[in-house]
N, C-alpha and C positions, 0 to 999 in steps of 0.2 A: 231864226230868231236873232242871230248875231248880225245877219245882213240887214235885217230890219232896224236893229239897234244902231248899226253904223250909218244907215240912211237918215235916221232921225237925228243923228249927231252931225250929219252933213259930210260924212266921209264916204264918198262914192267908191273910191278905189278899194277900201277895206270891205265894203258891202259886195263889190264885184268879186273880190278874192274869196269871200265866204261862200258866195253862190257857186263859184267855180269848184271849190273843194266839195261842196254839197253834191254837185253834179258828178264829180269824179267818184264819190262814195256811192251814189245811186247807181252809176254805171258798173262799178265794181260789184256791188250787191247783186245787180241783175246778172252780171257775168257769173258770179259765184252760184246764184240760184240755178242758172242754166247748167252749170257743171254738176251741181247736186242732182238736178233732174236727169241729166245724162248718166251719172253714176248710179242713180236709183234704177233707171231703165236697164243699165248694164247688169246690175245685181239681179234684177228680176229675170233678165234673159239667162244669166248664169244659173239661177235657181231652177228655171224651167229646163235648161239644158241638162242640169244635174238630175232632175227628175226623169227626163227622157233617157238619160244614160243609165240610171238605176233600173228603169223599166226594161231597157234593152238587155241589161245584164241579167235580170230575172228571166226574161224571155229566152236568152241564150242558155241559161242554166236549165230551164225547162226543156228546151230543144235538145240539149246535151243528154239529159236524162231519158228523153224519148228515144234519141238515137241509140243510147246504150241498151235500152229495153228492146228496141227493134233489132239491134245487132245480136243480142242474146237469143231472141226468138228465132231469128234467121239461123243462127248457129245450131240451136236445138233442132229446128226443122231439118236442117241439112244433115245433122247426125242421124236423126230418125230415118230420113230418106236414104242415107248411105247404108244404114243397117239393113233396111228393107231391100235396097238395091243389091247389097252383098248376099242376102239370102236368096233373092229371086233372080237377080240379073236384069229384070225388066220392071215388073210392077208387083204390087202386093197381091193381086189376083193370081199371078203366076205362082206365088208362094203357096196359096191355098190349093192350087191345082197339083203342085208337086207333093204337098203333104197328103192330099187325097190319094195320089198314085202310090205313095209309099205305104199308106195304110192298107190299100187294096192289095198290094203285093204281100204285105205281112199276113193279111187275112187268107189269101190264097195259099201261102206257105203253111199256115196253121191248119187249113183244111186238108191239104195233101198229107201233112204230117199225121193228122188224126186218122185219115183213111188208111195210111200205111201202118199206123200203130194197131188199128183194129184188125188188120190182115196179118199181123205178126211180121210185117216187113218182107213177106215172101212173094207177094204178087201185086201187080198193079191194079188199081181200082177199076171195076168194070170187066176185068178179064175172067175167063172161065175158071182159071186156077183159083182166083179170089173167091168165087162163089162155091167151088168145091171145098175149099179150105173151111169156109164158114159152115158148110153142111157137116163136115167131119167133126168140127169143134162142137156143134150142137149135139151130135150123136154121143161123143165122148162125155160131154157134160151131163147128159141124161143118164148114161150108164154109171158115171161116178156118183151121181145123186142116189141112184138105186143101191149101189154098194154101200154108201154111207148110211143109208137107212137100215140096211141089213146089219151093219156093224153096231149101230146104236141099239137095235133090238137085241142083239146078242149080248151087249154089255148090260142092258137092263134086266135080262132074264138069263143069268148064267145058270146052267143045269148042274154043273159039277166043277170041281177044282181044275180038272183037265180042260174043261170048256173055257174057264177063265183064262188059262194060258193060251188057249187057241184064239180067244178074243184079242189078246195082246198081239199075237202074230198077225191077225187081220189088220190091226192098227198099223203094225210095222209094214205090212204089205201095201196098205193104202198110202202110207207115207212114201214108200219107194215109188209107187205109181205116180204120185203127185210130183215127185222129183223128176221122173222121166218126162212127164208131160210138160214140166217147166223147162226142160232141157238142162237140168243140173246133174 
């Protein structure tokens, strides 16, 4: 408007100066707009970079937690394997085999002990002495049962006072016999 006013008044130099300043202002405005656009693009890039960085940080934290969990699992597995390896030396199946062998050995020892106990510890199982010993014990137990029966009959039917004293001596005799049989 000023350049137009200056032209209308006939002052070409003033109009030219006004147009020159206007062009400088337009150039500067264009330059500033370019800088604003560049700064805006830079800000957008920084924001995107920040989001990528935050995403990577979260991913790294997640990976860290996964690694910690995997490490703990590996340590637990190693401890279990070491414990099994310490027990077996090789594999867990070896442990079951060794346990089975120990149980079988204990069962065999218990069987031998039971057989030895039934023979009074005097003869080996299956030997002639073992079978003779069992025959004698059977005879002794049947005779002791008969004696016990007679004693009980005598105690239930005492005929006289002297008979009652005699019944007591029978009890004492039987007690002595039981002590001898027991080896006391």
